[in-house]
C-alpha positions as CSV (number, residue, x, y, z in Angstrom):
1,X,179.3,111.2,156.1
2,X,180.1,109.0,152.7
3,X,177.3,107.6,153.5
4,X,174.7,110.4,154.2
5,X,175.7,112.1,150.8
6,X,174.9,108.3,148.9
7,X,171.7,108.6,151.0
8,X,171.3,111.8,149.9
9,X,171.7,110.7,146.2
10,X,170.0,108.0,145.8
11,X,166.5,109.4,147.4
12,X,167.0,111.9,144.1
13,X,166.2,109.1,142.7
14,X,163.2,108.0,144.6
15,X,159.6,107.5,143.3
16,X,157.7,111.0,142.8
17,X,155.2,110.9,145.8
18,X,151.8,108.8,145.2
19,X,149.4,111.2,142.3
20,X,146.2,111.7,144.4
21,X,143.2,109.3,143.7
22,X,141.1,111.3,140.8
23,X,137.8,112.4,142.9
24,X,134.3,110.5,141.4
25,X,132.9,113.8,142.2
26,X,135.2,116.3,139.8
27,X,135.7,113.3,137.1
28,X,132.0,113.5,137.0
29,X,131.6,116.8,136.4
30,X,134.7,117.0,133.8
31,X,133.9,114.2,132.0
32,X,130.1,115.6,131.2
33,X,128.1,113.0,132.8
34,X,126.5,115.6,134.9
35,X,125.0,117.1,131.7
36,X,122.6,113.8,130.6
37,X,122.3,112.1,134.6
38,X,121.7,115.2,136.5
39,X,124.1,116.6,138.9
40,X,123.8,113.5,141.0
41,X,122.7,111.3,139.1
42,X,119.6,111.0,139.9
43,X,117.7,113.4,137.6
44,X,118.4,112.7,134.0
45,X,117.9,115.2,131.1
46,X,115.7,113.0,129.3
47,X,113.2,110.1,130.9
48,X,114.6,107.4,128.7
49,X,118.4,108.4,130.0
50,X,119.1,105.7,133.5
51,X,119.1,107.0,137.1
52,X,122.2,105.9,138.0
53,X,122.3,107.1,141.2
54,X,123.0,104.3,144.0
55,X,123.9,101.6,141.4
56,X,126.3,98.5,142.2
57,X,129.4,100.4,141.3
58,X,130.6,96.4,139.7
59,X,127.2,97.0,137.0
60,X,127.9,100.4,136.2
61,X,131.4,99.8,135.4
62,X,130.7,96.4,133.1
63,X,128.2,99.0,131.4
64,X,130.1,102.0,130.6
65,X,133.5,99.3,129.6
66,X,130.7,97.4,127.3
67,X,129.4,100.8,125.8
68,X,133.3,102.2,125.4
69,X,134.2,98.5,123.6
70,X,131.3,99.0,121.7
71,X,130.0,95.6,123.1
72,X,126.7,97.3,123.9
73,X,125.1,99.5,121.6
74,X,121.4,98.9,122.5
75,X,119.1,101.5,123.9
76,X,120.6,105.0,124.7
77,X,123.7,104.0,124.2
78,X,124.8,105.9,120.9
79,X,124.6,109.1,123.1
80,X,127.2,107.8,125.7
81,X,130.0,105.8,123.0
82,X,130.6,109.4,121.4
83,X,132.0,110.0,125.3
84,X,132.9,107.4,126.4
85,X,136.4,108.0,124.8
86,X,137.0,110.8,127.3
87,X,137.2,108.6,130.4
88,X,140.0,105.9,131.0
89,X,139.9,102.3,132.8
90,X,140.6,104.0,135.9
91,X,138.6,106.8,135.6
92,X,135.7,104.5,134.9
93,X,136.2,102.5,138.0
94,X,136.2,105.5,140.3
95,X,132.9,107.0,138.7
96,X,131.4,103.3,139.5
97,X,132.5,104.0,143.1
98,X,131.4,107.4,143.6
99,X,128.1,107.0,141.9
100,X,127.2,104.2,144.0
101,X,127.9,106.0,147.2
102,X,124.9,108.6,146.0
103,X,121.2,108.4,147.2
């Protein structure tokens, strides 16, 4: 009986259930990527914005990190630099992985 009580008390201090991983499609909309790159990353707002659907995840992740840090400041990066503060490192990985799955 005491053992069950101890286990019950210890169970109350267990780690919380794992938080669901962010959804790439939801993040893409929430972080406003959709506004410039189109609903599926293949119809950008302006012709000189990149089509990012199907892009290699490692490449996309690196580009987003470089724009966020300021390491990349050429081309159309000024438009993205203003919003990259909205996206954390985990979200960048999720977005890049999701974009890679698109056609």
